[in-house]
Residue, then its C-alpha position, 0 to 999 in steps of 0.5 A: m499500500s505505501s508503494e501505491r501512495t509513492t506513485s500516486s504523489v509522483p507527478m504524471k508526465w504528459t506525452e503526445l499519446h496523453d495529449e491526443i486522448f485528453v483532446r478527444e475526451i474534451l471534444l466528447i465531453q464538451p465542457w464549454s456547454s456550460k457557463k464559465a465558472s460554474p458547478e456544471r463545468g466543474e462537473a464536466w472537468m471532473k468527468i474528464a478526469t474520472t474517464l482519463n484515470s480509468l484508462e488502462t493504456p496510457t495511464f492517467r493520475v489526474t484530478q480535476r484541477s490538473v485537467r484544467d490546468r493542462y488544458a490552460v498549458l495546451e491552450k497557451k502553447h497552441k496560441k503561441k504556435i499560431r502566433d509564431e506562424n503568423l509572424a514567420s511569413g512562408i512557413s507552413c507547420q503541419e498540424n497534428e491531431v492535438d493541434l487541430g482539436m485544440d484549435e477547435i476547442i478554443t474556438l467552441f470555448h470562446e464562442a460558448d463564452m461569448e454566447h453566455e455573456r450575450a444572454l446575460k446582457e440580454k437578461k439584465r436588459k429585460l430586468e432594467e426594462e421591467a423595473s422602469q415599466a414597474a417604477e412607471m406604474r407606481q408612478q401613475s398609481l400615485e398621481s391623478f389621470g391629469e397629472t399622468r396625461k401632462r407628464s407623459e405629454f412632456t416626456d413623449s415630445e414626439v407623441k405630443t398632441a397639439k391642443r384644440k383651439r376654439s374657432s373664432g368669429s374671424d376665422m369664419v368671416l375670412y372663410l366666407r369672404e374667400k368664398s364670395e370672392r371665388e364666386a364673383e370670379l367665376k360669375k365673371 
């Protein structure tokens, strides 16, 4: 039993084969489907660690944290490799399975995080809109109908209705004068 403790405390050496299997497992479990820093995403990383530990060949000795750390290392390496390739003109490096998988995983994580962020902003906007509607309703309930109408006319300048004018006698006299002038022109 003491020999098992000794071997489990020795850090695992990650090889190319370990990385390939690790990338495949990430693509299979899809930890990006849950929100960043959520318990669901933590469970996904734990499931990846459990699956990797259950493999016979190659042997893995990983925890949830070591799996996340390894992903962070692979992501950093991949981004540096891409950046270096873009800076060096005319160089075309061959991509292996790990590179292809990491490229896809990084893209999926980025898209998922952006989608979660967009949904959060949308939810926040709706809550603010509902709060403003509730404040408006509270304000209307506390004031009389006339006050509400005056306030809404003041705030909604585009929808403002013109006040009715009382017709004066001079308008009618002007109309009758124009009418008689037209009739006189027609008779000529």
